[in-house]
FITIMI-69905 format. One record per residue (C-alpha): residue in one letter; x, y, z. Coordinates in pm, 1 decimal. Example, Ala and Ser with C-alpha at 12.3 -4.5 7.8 and 13.67 -1.06 7.14 Angstrom:
   residuo          x          y          z
         A     1230.0     -450.0      780.0
         S     1367.0     -106.0      714.0
% end
This chain:
   residuo          x          y          z
         X    -1772.2      268.3      886.7
         X    -1537.6       69.5     1110.4
         X    -1732.6      114.7     1434.0
         X    -1973.0     -169.0     1343.8
         X    -2283.5      -26.6     1511.1
         X    -2603.1     -228.9     1513.6
         X    -2899.8      -75.9     1328.8
         X    -3063.5       60.4     1643.8
         X    -2746.0      238.1     1761.2
         X    -2680.9      364.9     1409.7
         X    -3028.0      522.6     1385.8
         X    -2989.6      679.0     1730.4
         X    -2658.0      835.5     1631.8
         X    -2801.1      962.5     1303.7
         X    -3094.8     1122.4     1484.6
         X    -2873.9     1291.0     1742.2
         X    -2621.1     1412.8     1482.9
         X    -2875.9     1492.6     1208.6
         X    -2660.9     1324.9      943.5
         X    -2657.8     1000.7      748.0
         X    -2377.7      768.1      856.8
         X    -2251.2      582.4      548.9
         X    -1965.3      333.1      513.3
         X    -1650.0      541.6      553.1
         X    -1814.4      801.8      777.4
         X    -1672.0      781.9     1129.3
         X    -1794.3      934.6     1457.1
         X    -1480.8     1064.3     1632.3
         X    -1650.4     1204.8     1946.3
         X    -1891.1     1084.0     2213.4
         X    -2252.3     1149.6     2117.8
         X    -2515.2     1195.7     2389.3
         X    -2534.3      871.9     2587.9
         X    -2300.9      691.4     2345.9
         X    -1943.8      671.2     2471.2
         X    -1647.8      508.6     2295.8
         X    -1301.1      381.8     2385.8
         X    -1049.4      669.6     2373.2
         X     -679.0      668.5     2290.7
         X     -602.5      732.7     2659.8
         X     -775.0      818.7     2985.3
         X     -681.5     1184.0     2936.7
         X     -784.3     1212.0     2569.7
         X    -1115.8     1279.6     2400.7
         X     -999.5     1114.6     2073.5
         X    -1230.4      824.4     1990.4
         X    -1050.1      519.7     1853.0
         X    -1163.1      393.8     1512.1
         X    -1212.7      103.7     1486.8
         X    -1303.6       27.8     1846.1
         X    -1064.2     -238.5     1980.2
         X    -1196.4     -556.4     2138.6
         X    -1130.5     -645.5     2502.7
         X     -896.9     -926.2     2397.7
         X     -529.1     -887.4     2489.8
         X     -428.9    -1055.4     2161.0
         X     -623.0     -816.7     1935.5
         X     -352.0     -647.3     1719.3
         X     -513.7     -309.6     1793.6
         X     -439.3     -372.1     2162.9
         X      -76.3     -477.4     2115.7
         X      187.3     -277.3     2300.9
         X      424.0      -37.2     2123.4
         X      699.4     -297.8     2087.8
         X      487.4     -546.3     1893.2
         X      325.8     -279.9     1678.1
         X      669.3     -136.6     1596.4
         X      808.7     -483.7     1527.6
         X      519.4     -566.9     1296.7
         X      537.6     -242.3     1097.6
         X      918.8     -265.4     1078.8
         X      907.2     -620.4      941.3
         X      633.8     -532.8      690.2
         X      831.0     -226.5      577.1
         X     1147.2     -437.4      541.4
         X      963.1     -684.9      317.6
         X      822.9     -402.9      101.6
         X     1173.3     -260.1       69.2
         X     1365.6     -577.1      -20.9
         X     1096.0     -702.8     -259.4
         X     1102.0     -368.1     -443.9
         X     1482.2     -337.4     -433.4
         X     1555.8     -563.7     -730.1
         X     1287.7     -549.7    -1002.5
         X     1346.8     -184.6    -1106.2
         X     1720.9     -170.1    -1030.7
         X     1828.5     -258.4    -1385.2
         X     1837.9       89.3    -1542.3
         X     2206.9      171.1    -1469.6
         X     2317.4     -176.0    -1585.5
         X     2133.5     -167.9    -1921.1
         X     2460.7     -119.2    -2118.7
         X     2619.8     -419.9    -1947.1
         X     2309.1     -636.3    -1996.6
         X     2302.1     -544.0    -2366.1
         X     2662.4     -663.0    -2391.6
         X     2615.2     -975.8    -2177.1
         X     2312.6    -1102.4    -2371.6
         X     2403.2     -956.8    -2715.3
         X     2079.4     -756.4    -2717.1
         X     1956.0     -396.7    -2761.1
         X     1806.5     -124.9    -2539.2
         X     1442.8     -187.5    -2637.0
         X     1472.3     -557.3    -2548.8
         X     1656.4     -520.6    -2216.6
         X     1404.8     -256.6    -2102.4
         X     1153.4     -543.5    -2119.4
         X     1329.1     -709.8    -1825.1
         X     1176.2     -430.0    -1618.9
         X      845.0     -417.1    -1806.9
         X      770.8     -789.0    -1781.5
         X      858.5     -799.0    -1410.8
         X      619.4     -506.9    -1351.2
         X      336.5     -677.9    -1541.1
         X      375.7    -1014.8    -1364.6
         X      415.0     -842.9    -1027.8
         X       71.0     -684.1    -1060.0
         X     -115.7    -1000.9    -1151.9
         X       72.0    -1216.2     -896.6
         X     -143.7    -1057.6     -627.1
         X     -432.5    -1270.9     -747.9
         X     -229.1    -1545.8     -577.2
         X     -102.2    -1364.5     -270.9
         X     -404.5    -1162.9     -155.9
         X     -645.6    -1463.8     -149.2
         X     -387.2    -1652.4       56.7
         X     -352.3    -1349.5      285.8
         X     -727.7    -1321.3      335.8
         X     -777.7    -1694.9      386.7
         X     -471.8    -1793.1      589.0
         X     -308.7    -1471.3      709.3
         X      -35.7    -1220.4      626.2
         X      247.5    -1420.1      784.7
         X      247.7    -1718.2      541.0
         X      233.9    -1477.8      244.3
         X      541.1    -1288.7      359.5
         X      740.7    -1604.2      431.4
         X      649.1    -1782.6      106.0
         X      698.5    -1477.3     -116.2
         X     1042.3    -1410.1       31.9
         X     1148.7    -1764.9      -56.9
         X     1031.6    -1710.2     -415.8
         X     1227.5    -1382.5     -432.6
         X     1533.3    -1559.3     -290.3
         X     1519.4    -1823.1     -565.9
         X     1470.7    -1560.6     -838.1
         X     1772.8    -1359.3     -722.0
         X     1994.5    -1668.7     -729.5
         X     1863.9    -1742.7    -1079.7
         X     1933.7    -1386.0    -1196.9
         X     2288.2    -1401.0    -1064.4
         X     2359.2    -1719.6    -1259.6
         X     2161.3    -1654.1    -1582.1
         X     2368.9    -1702.5    -1898.6
         X     2115.9    -1616.2    -2171.5
         X     1853.4    -1351.1    -2242.6
         X     1572.2    -1606.7    -2207.1
         X     1706.0    -1736.9    -1877.1
         X     1733.7    -1387.6    -1729.3
         X     1381.9    -1308.6    -1850.2
         X     1255.2    -1622.6    -1675.0
         X     1418.0    -1503.0    -1352.6
         X     1245.9    -1165.0    -1400.6
         X      908.9    -1340.6    -1428.4
         X      974.4    -1538.8    -1108.3
         X     1088.6    -1219.4     -935.1
         X      764.5    -1050.2    -1039.9
         X      562.7    -1335.7     -887.9
         X      753.5    -1325.0     -560.5
         X      755.3     -946.0     -521.3
         X      376.5     -903.0     -547.2
         X      311.0     -868.3     -170.4
         X      525.0     -553.6     -163.7
         X      238.3     -373.3     -336.9
         X      -61.2     -506.2     -142.3
         X        3.2     -661.6      198.7
         X      152.9     -379.7      408.1
         X     -153.9     -152.0      368.4
         X     -364.1     -441.8      502.9
         X     -120.2     -484.7      794.2
         X     -147.8     -112.5      869.8
         X     -527.6     -137.0      894.5
         X     -489.0     -451.5     1110.4
         X     -273.9     -293.0     1381.1
         X     -328.6       84.7     1365.4
         X     -621.9      315.8     1429.1
         X     -769.5      549.6     1170.2
         X     -591.9      861.8     1299.0
         X     -252.9      686.6     1269.7
         X     -285.8      554.2      915.5
         X     -205.2      863.8      709.8
         X      156.3      875.3      826.9
         X      208.6      499.2      808.8
         X       59.4      465.6      461.8
         X      295.1      741.2      347.8
         X      577.4      555.4      526.5
         X      488.2      245.4      325.2
         X      487.4      425.1       -8.8
         X      808.6      614.3       78.3
         X      994.8      292.6      161.1
         X      849.2       91.7     -125.6
         X      913.3      354.6     -391.6
         X     1232.0      439.8     -201.6
         X     1355.9       87.5     -265.2
         X     1294.2      147.2     -635.5
         X     1524.8      451.3     -609.7
         X     1791.1      292.8     -388.8
         X     1810.8      -17.9     -609.7
         X     1953.2      169.2     -909.8
         X     2196.2      360.1     -685.3
         X     2346.0       38.4     -551.7
         X     2316.6     -144.9     -884.4
         X     2502.9      129.2    -1071.0
         X     2794.1      134.6     -827.3
         X     2822.6     -244.3     -806.9
         X     2795.3     -287.7    -1184.8
         X     3093.9      -58.2    -1241.6
         X     3306.9     -192.4     -957.7
         X     3230.2     -562.8     -903.2
         X     2998.8     -660.1    -1189.6
         X     2620.5     -672.2    -1222.8
         X     2589.1    -1034.6    -1107.6
         X     2714.7     -947.6     -761.1
         X     2421.8     -708.4     -721.1
         X     2190.4    -1010.3     -728.4
         X     2401.1    -1192.9     -470.8
         X     2353.6     -886.0     -248.2
         X     1978.5     -930.8     -301.4
         X     2009.5    -1292.4     -188.9
         X     2168.8    -1179.5      139.0
         X     1910.6     -904.2      201.3
         X     1614.3    -1133.1      132.1
         X     1753.0    -1410.1      354.1
         X     1805.1    -1165.0      640.9
         X     1449.8    -1031.2      598.6
         X     1308.1    -1385.0      598.5
         X     1467.2    -1445.8      940.0
         X     1342.2    -1107.2     1059.8
         X      981.9    -1190.4      963.3
         X     1002.0    -1539.5     1110.7
         X     1090.6    -1406.3     1457.2
         X      938.4    -1055.7     1454.9
         X      612.1    -1067.6     1260.9
         X      316.9    -1240.6     1433.1
         X      -11.3    -1279.9     1245.9
         X     -207.0     -952.1     1228.9
         X     -524.2    -1070.4     1055.5
         X     -812.0    -1031.4     1301.9
         X    -1175.0    -1059.9     1203.9
         X    -1397.5     -797.7     1367.5
         X    -1753.4     -919.7     1394.6
         X    -2016.2     -725.4     1201.2
         X    -2354.9     -690.9     1379.2
         X    -2515.7     -903.8     1105.8
         X    -2269.8    -1185.9     1180.8
         X    -2338.0    -1165.3     1553.9
         X    -2713.1    -1188.4     1500.8
         X    -2674.6    -1476.8     1254.9
         X    -2455.5    -1673.5     1496.4
         X    -2699.9    -1607.6     1780.1
         X    -2981.4    -1752.5     1567.6
         X    -2773.6    -2054.1     1469.1
         X    -2694.3    -2128.8     1832.2
         X    -2405.9    -2342.5     1943.8
         X    -2447.5    -2604.0     1671.9
         X    -2228.3    -2412.4     1427.8
         X    -1999.6    -2234.9     1674.0
         X    -1634.1    -2219.7     1569.4
         X    -1354.0    -2406.8     1739.8
         X    -1139.7    -2236.9     1999.7
         X     -852.4    -2202.5     1749.9
         X    -1079.3    -2037.1     1497.3
         X    -1211.4    -1801.6     1767.4
         X     -859.7    -1676.0     1828.9
         X     -796.2    -1628.4     1456.5
         X    -1128.7    -1454.2     1396.2
         X    -1135.9    -1242.7     1711.2
         X    -1461.6    -1389.7     1843.5
         X    -1359.7    -1411.5     2204.9
         X    -1436.3    -1048.1     2270.5
         X    -1798.9    -1087.4     2164.0
         X    -1842.6    -1372.9     2411.2
         X    -1680.4    -1174.5     2690.8
         X    -1912.2     -886.5     2616.1
         X    -2219.3    -1086.5     2701.2
         X    -2262.1    -1354.7     2433.5
         X    -2272.5    -1371.7     2057.7
         X    -2603.6    -1191.9     2035.0
         X    -2500.1     -892.4     2245.4
         X    -2377.4     -564.6     2101.6
         X    -2122.1     -359.0     2299.5
         X    -2255.9     -144.3     2582.0
         X    -2192.6      220.7     2498.2
         X    -2272.0      369.7     2838.1
         X    -2009.1      589.2     3001.4
         X    -1924.6      341.2     3278.2
         X    -1887.7       51.5     3038.5
         X    -1657.4      229.8     2795.6
         X    -1432.6      347.9     3076.9
         X    -1357.8      -14.4     3170.9
         X    -1414.9     -200.2     2846.0
         X    -1058.2     -226.4     2713.9
         X     -809.4     -279.7     2996.0
         X     -557.7     -420.9     2742.0
         X     -528.0     -114.0     2519.4
         X     -153.9      -62.4     2458.7
         X      -67.2     -361.4     2677.5
         X     -155.4     -662.3     2460.0
         X       78.2     -920.7     2307.0
         X       48.2    -1188.6     2036.3
         X      -48.8    -1538.8     2145.7
         X       88.2    -1876.7     2031.7
         X     -176.0    -1913.9     1761.4
         X      -57.9    -1591.4     1598.8
         X      294.0    -1734.6     1561.4
         X      181.1    -2040.4     1366.3
         X      266.3    -2077.1      998.4
         X      -93.8    -2007.5      894.2
         X     -433.3    -1941.8     1051.5
         X     -729.6    -2181.7     1027.3
         X    -1012.3    -2107.1      786.0
         X    -1340.8    -2298.4      784.6
         X    -1420.4    -2200.0      422.7
         X    -1091.5    -2143.4      235.6
         X    -1225.2    -2218.9     -114.6
         X    -1513.9    -1973.7      -78.2
         X    -1276.1    -1708.7       57.2
         X    -1027.5    -1755.8     -228.7
         X    -1299.3    -1739.3     -496.6
         X    -1430.0    -1415.4     -344.7
         X    -1080.0    -1266.0     -342.1
         X    -1034.9    -1352.1     -709.0
         X    -1361.2    -1173.7     -797.0
         X    -1370.0     -871.6     -563.1
         X    -1077.1     -676.6     -723.9
         X    -1260.4     -682.0    -1058.7
         X    -1586.3     -582.3     -890.0
         X    -1414.9     -286.3     -725.1
         X    -1334.0     -135.5    -1064.9
         X    -1705.1      -44.8    -1078.2
         X    -1664.7      169.0     -763.2
         X    -1573.8      529.7     -860.0
         X    -1359.2      588.1     -550.2
         X    -1144.5      280.1     -613.7
         X    -1113.6      372.2     -980.6
         X    -1002.7      724.0     -883.6
         X     -735.4      588.0     -647.4
         X     -619.8      336.4     -910.9
         X     -567.0      602.5    -1174.1
         X     -392.6      851.0     -943.1
         X     -154.6      583.8     -808.9
         X      -91.2      438.3    -1156.5
         X        3.4      760.0    -1331.2
         X      188.0      907.3    -1034.0
         X      402.2      592.7    -1026.9
         X      453.6      613.2    -1403.6
         X      610.4      956.9    -1354.5
         X      873.1      785.5    -1140.3
         X      899.9      498.0    -1389.4
         X      978.2      752.9    -1662.4
         X     1296.3      854.0    -1479.0
         X     1391.8      491.8    -1420.3
         X     1358.8      400.8    -1788.6
         X     1515.0      715.1    -1939.9
         X     1807.7      799.0    -1712.8
         X     2056.7      572.8    -1892.2
         X     1915.0      665.8    -2231.4
         X     1979.3     1034.6    -2156.0
         X     2284.0     1051.6    -1930.3
         X     2495.6      775.4    -2089.9
         X     2486.8      964.3    -2422.3
         X     2659.0     1290.7    -2526.3
         X     2699.9     1552.7    -2393.6
         X     2697.4     1377.0    -2053.5
         X     2864.4     1035.7    -2112.3
         X     2825.7      937.8    -1744.5
         X     2911.0      592.2    -1610.3
         X     2658.5      347.6    -1463.4
         X     2778.2      439.7    -1114.9
         X     2721.6      813.3    -1166.5
         X     2378.8      754.2    -1325.2
         X     2284.6      534.4    -1030.6
         X     2387.1      805.6     -782.4
         X     2140.5     1046.1     -946.4
         X     1863.2      844.2     -782.9
         X     1969.6      990.1     -447.9
         X     1767.3     1297.0     -549.5
         X     1455.6     1081.4     -588.7
         X     1523.3      925.0     -248.7
         X     1556.7     1266.1      -84.1
         X     1228.9     1370.2     -245.9
         X     1058.0     1059.6     -110.8
         X     1180.2     1139.6      240.7
         X     1041.8     1492.6      205.5
         X      712.1     1340.1       90.9
         X      716.1     1098.7      384.8
         X      768.5     1364.9      650.4
         X      519.1     1609.7      501.6
         X      235.2     1421.8      325.9
         X      140.2     1178.0      603.1
         X      128.7     1425.7      893.7
         X      -28.9     1691.1      668.5
         X     -296.8     1445.1      551.4
         X     -380.1     1347.1      911.2
         X     -378.3     1712.1     1026.0
         X     -602.6     1830.2      741.3
         X     -845.5     1542.6      806.0
         X     -859.5     1621.8     1176.7
         X     -906.5     1994.7     1108.4
         X    -1206.4     1926.3      884.7
         X    -1335.3     1669.6     1137.8
         X    -1337.2     1927.9     1417.2
         X    -1514.2     2176.9     1190.8
         X    -1769.1     1902.4     1115.6
         X    -1848.0     1850.6     1487.8
         X    -1636.5     1536.9     1521.7
         X    -1767.4     1353.7     1213.4
         X    -1490.8     1224.8      984.2
         X    -1554.3     1176.8      612.5
         X    -1291.0     1004.8      393.5
         X    -1302.9     1296.1      146.1
         X    -1145.0     1521.5      408.9
         X     -799.5     1393.0      302.6
         X     -830.7     1506.1      -58.7
         X     -728.9     1876.8      -25.3
         X     -384.4     1753.2       83.8
         X     -318.5     1652.5     -277.7
         X     -308.6     2014.3     -402.8
         X       57.0     2108.7     -323.4
         X      185.5     1772.3     -445.5
         X        6.5     1802.8     -781.2
         X      183.4     2136.7     -833.4
         X      518.2     1979.3     -736.0
         X      452.3     1691.4     -980.2
         X      387.7     1936.4    -1266.2
         X      705.4     2132.8    -1191.8
         X      918.5     1817.7    -1184.7
         X      782.3     1682.7    -1513.2
         X      832.8     2015.8    -1691.1
         X     1196.3     2030.9    -1580.2
         X     1274.4     1667.9    -1670.2
         X     1103.9     1681.0    -2011.0
         X     1252.4     2009.3    -2134.4
         X     1582.9     1956.6    -1950.9
         X     1650.2     1620.4    -2117.1
         X     1527.4     1745.8    -2452.8
         X     1749.6     2057.0    -2450.7
         X     2042.1     1896.6    -2261.5
         X     2032.3     2130.6    -1964.6
         X     2283.3     2093.8    -1682.6
         X     2238.0     1768.7    -1494.6
         X     2211.6     1971.1    -1172.7
         X     1879.9     2127.7    -1277.0
         X     1733.4     1801.7    -1409.0
         X     1841.0     1589.4    -1111.9
         X     1831.3     1823.5     -812.9
         X     1495.6     1980.8     -899.8
         X     1326.8     1742.2    -1145.4
         X     1419.3     1410.9     -980.5
         X     1352.3     1547.9     -630.1
         X     1004.1     1666.8     -730.0
         X      933.2     1322.0     -874.7
         X     1029.1     1163.1     -543.7
         X      808.4     1398.9     -341.4
         X      497.5     1340.9     -550.7
         X      537.6      961.8     -575.7
         X      549.7      933.1     -196.5
         X      251.5     1165.3     -146.7
         X      -15.1     1131.4     -416.6
         X      -43.5      748.4     -409.4
         X      -55.6      748.0      -27.8
         X     -331.6     1010.1       -5.2
         X     -553.0      864.9     -278.3
         X     -517.0      501.3     -170.1
         X     -582.3      590.7      195.6
         X     -901.9      761.5       78.1
         X    -1013.1      440.1      -94.2
         X     -923.6      222.2      206.1
         X    -1105.4      458.0      446.3
         X    -1414.9      419.1      226.2
         X    -1400.6       37.7      189.3
         X    -1181.9      -88.4      473.5
         X    -1304.3     -454.4      479.7
         X    -1158.5     -509.9      131.7
         X     -833.9     -312.9      169.2
         X     -630.0     -601.6       26.1
         X     -852.2     -627.8     -280.4
         X     -838.0     -250.1     -327.7
         X     -461.2     -272.1     -361.7
         X     -492.2     -562.4     -605.0
         X     -715.6     -341.6     -821.8
         X     -471.6      -51.5     -789.3
         X     -168.7     -269.8     -861.9
         X     -319.6     -437.1    -1168.6
         X     -415.6      -98.1    -1311.6
         X      -73.2       51.7    -1228.6
         X      136.3     -233.8    -1358.9
         X      -56.6     -288.1    -1682.4
         X       -3.7       81.5    -1760.8
         X      359.8       55.6    -1646.0
         X      420.7     -240.5    -1876.2
         X      263.0      -59.9    -2171.2
         X      459.5      254.8    -2092.0
         X      786.1       58.2    -2086.6
         X      700.5      -86.3    -2430.5
         X      651.6      242.6    -2609.7
         X      848.5      512.0    -2425.3
         X     1193.3      420.6    -2564.9
         X     1093.0      415.5    -2935.7
         X      868.8      721.2    -2879.2
         X     1163.2      918.7    -2738.5
         X     1385.7      806.3    -3027.1
         X     1121.6      921.1    -3276.6
         X      991.9     1241.0    -3113.2
         X     1220.2     1340.5    -2825.8
         X     1158.1     1355.2    -2451.8
         X      890.3     1625.7    -2437.6
         X      588.9     1450.9    -2602.8
         X      583.2     1129.6    -2389.6
         X      672.5     1294.9    -2059.0
         X      432.0     1586.8    -2099.3
         X      153.7     1354.3    -2215.6
         X      204.3     1146.6    -1903.2
         X      207.0     1461.4    -1685.6
         X     -118.7     1577.9    -1842.4
         X     -283.7     1246.4    -1759.9
         X     -164.6     1259.5    -1397.0
         X     -305.3     1611.6    -1367.7
         X     -636.3     1504.7    -1522.0
         X     -686.8     1215.9    -1278.5
         X     -589.0     1431.1     -979.9
         X     -835.8     1701.6    -1086.4
         X    -1111.7     1444.6    -1042.3
         X    -1041.1     1491.3     -670.8
         X    -1258.0     1804.3     -698.6
         X    -1548.0     1586.4     -814.2
         X    -1496.5     1346.8     -523.4
         X    -1474.1     1633.1     -271.9
         X    -1828.9     1733.7     -365.0
         X    -1982.4     1399.6     -465.9
         X    -1769.1     1133.4     -292.9
         X    -2029.4     1077.6      -21.1
         X    -2296.9     1026.8     -288.0
         X    -2076.1      761.4     -452.7
         X    -2046.0      589.7     -113.6
         X    -2423.9      612.8      -76.0
         X    -2466.2      421.8     -403.0
         X    -2254.3      134.4     -266.2
         X    -2377.9      145.3       96.6
         X    -2556.3     -192.5       66.4
         X    -2274.0     -370.4     -114.6
         X    -2150.3     -695.3       36.4
         X    -1794.2     -560.3       39.2
         X    -1882.4     -385.0      366.7
         X    -1956.7     -720.3      535.1
         X    -1640.4     -911.3      440.9
% end
């Protein structure tokens, strides 16, 4: 529930609509005497959340600054994901360089994945306490150092150390952009942009091996890491000049009442007001006043919608925080607490196993295609990832718009009331595509089918589903618990990367012992199982949200 109604308004809306408005439920139409800010003067689409009347509110920014912000965030997600999973085509060369074996060099990928997940217990608290901008800038510097280290590593242990540092630096790629999307975009825009995020992030994991394979064959694997150095440095400059701070605290009615009772004695400084977004509450009639929802007031309330710009405070290295220690402690605890929330657990499992289907291809492509009867070079194996990339683009241009359209269709049928569960039916075609792709890859690799069938159909299906299923399920979780979107992605990432690390440990020896079918089909069965729980959430998701309606996560 991003509209932040006071209790009186909430009860009035519930009486007029004859429903119970829970966290996650959104009113997308005017109701009786209650009128909301629309997307334009000629539209009846209610904006969720309602923007403030401050020109510097990220929701009010003009198209240029929103585009710049999303572009920079997407660039960071891409370059931070470009390196860690790019090693697959260069496994033979790494085995030779470090006098190792396949099982051990696969751990370069596995360890980076594991560290990457847990590194967000560093980055997300910093993001919540001091803003998204310092996290992006600091993490890019860490990634820059790790790429230089990788390029110059002379021993197995040294390269593994660089992988660990890379995992620490690349953590924000898996958590921060979804928070940025909720900072600057309205609810009806998020389906496409969350799919855009997953397509570019997982796309980087597909493009990395393509480039790594070609460079390993032609100029050596070390030069791939020098390319990473150049890309990361360019992105650092891009963020420094094109990414203002997007974190903006929207006052909850409980906070407004508490500040009104406290009076001016504990009022925040002017700098903190800018960072927290308190100015709009003062302009609206004082800290104790809730927004006027009459027709005349809503017609004039946001003159800055689509015209706003960042201010000087939003370009500073970090934002002020009156209670940083308390905020950091909460951010360390909340991701673990969220594992007790069924909706977050559902999203975590769908994202984790959907991603592991992609990871399967990353870890097995050299094992399969470098051996007879194929005997392909690192460059050719790398180029096979183009099929995954094409699949991700198909997922991007279908899943996001389809998810938003399906949600809006159900919303109109529900008299303008949006429930987060309305996105879930969109998963159905992508679950079927996931099953088809896994069948083809498992039996194709096992029986040495033509590479064309395995790659063109199997790899493409893997790309489609990995762009779609994680985006739909994670957007469902964020719609249900928006105030803790960053912590939701920490929970998802920890779950995903622990499973990914374990999968990387046992898949190679399992394939050697039993062939490709048992591990790949087992993984496919688990993905299907978790996705089938979407049926449970379609019918009982609102009840699960009812159980957590009084949780403090809705007031953060």
